[in-house]
C-alpha positions in Angstrom: -69.2 144.0 -69.7 -70.0 147.0 -72.0 -68.0 149.3 -69.7 -65.0 147.0 -69.7 -65.0 146.8 -73.5 -65.4 150.6 -73.8 -62.4 151.1 -71.5 -60.3 148.7 -73.4 -61.1 150.5 -76.7 -60.4 153.9 -75.1 -57.0 152.7 -73.7 -56.0 151.2 -77.1 -56.9 154.4 -78.9 -54.8 156.5 -76.4 -52.0 154.1 -76.8 -52.2 154.3 -80.5 -52.3 157.9 -80.6 -49.1 158.1 -78.3 -47.2 155.9 -80.6 -48.3 158.0 -83.6 -47.5 161.2 -81.9 -44.0 159.9 -80.8 -43.0 159.1 -84.4 -41.1 162.0 -86.0 -42.6 163.2 -89.2 -39.3 163.9 -90.7 -36.0 162.2 -89.8 -32.7 163.7 -90.8 -30.2 161.2 -91.9 -26.9 162.1 -90.5 -23.7 162.5 -92.6 -21.3 160.1 -90.9 -19.6 158.6 -94.0 -17.5 160.3 -96.5 -19.7 160.8 -99.6 -18.4 160.5 -103.2 -18.2 163.8 -105.2 -21.6 162.9 -107.0 -23.5 162.5 -103.7 -25.0 165.7 -102.2 -23.1 166.9 -99.2 -26.4 168.0 -97.3 -28.1 165.3 -95.1 -30.9 163.3 -96.4 -34.3 163.4 -94.8 -36.9 160.8 -94.5 -40.7 161.2 -94.2 -42.6 158.7 -92.3 -45.8 160.0 -93.6 -44.8 159.4 -97.3 -44.3 155.7 -96.2 -47.4 155.5 -94.0 -48.8 152.6 -95.9 -46.2 150.4 -94.2 -46.1 149.3 -90.7 -43.1 150.2 -88.4 -41.8 146.5 -88.4 -41.6 146.6 -92.2 -38.3 148.5 -91.8 -37.4 148.5 -88.2 -35.2 146.9 -87.0 -34.4 144.8 -90.2 -33.6 147.5 -92.8 -33.0 150.4 -90.3 -31.5 149.7 -86.9 -32.8 151.4 -83.9 -29.8 154.0 -83.7 -29.5 156.5 -86.6 -26.8 155.8 -89.0 -25.6 157.6 -91.9 -25.3 155.9 -95.4 -24.3 157.0 -98.9 -26.0 156.4 -102.4 -23.4 153.6 -102.8 -24.9 151.8 -99.9 -28.3 152.3 -101.5 -27.1 150.9 -104.9 -26.0 147.7 -103.0 -29.6 147.4 -101.8 -29.0 148.6 -98.3 -31.2 151.1 -96.3 -33.5 153.1 -98.8 -32.2 150.8 -101.6 -33.8 147.7 -99.9 -37.1 148.8 -101.5 -36.0 151.7 -103.8 -34.5 149.2 -106.2 -36.8 149.8 -109.3 -39.0 146.8 -108.5 -40.7 147.7 -105.1 -40.3 151.4 -105.5 -38.6 153.8 -107.9 -34.8 153.2 -107.9 -32.4 155.3 -105.9 -29.9 155.3 -108.5 -30.8 157.0 -111.8 -33.4 159.0 -110.0 -30.9 161.2 -108.1 -32.1 164.5 -109.4 -35.6 163.8 -108.1 -34.1 162.4 -104.9 -32.1 165.5 -104.3 -35.1 167.7 -104.4 -37.2 165.4 -102.1 -34.8 163.6 -99.9 -32.1 166.1 -99.2 -32.4 169.2 -97.0 -31.4 172.5 -98.4 
């Protein structure tokens, strides 16, 4: 019985490690929409590690679909994508914080 329990725990640990290693640390958000002149032209980046207090199902697939899609600050201002949480209530707002967002969310 102990051997079976140990084997199950070992397999679970290996599977959990495989899932964690498969998750990219940083995701580049492609530019696929025409951005306004006030939006940065460079692609945004998303850090899974900065959001590690949440489970994958918090955002996937409800807020972010399986396939990568680009979006704009206007989309976020409408409560879509990052704006679903970064609305000033759950997390710092996407709008009004754009200077901070540019330095931490946009690749140089």
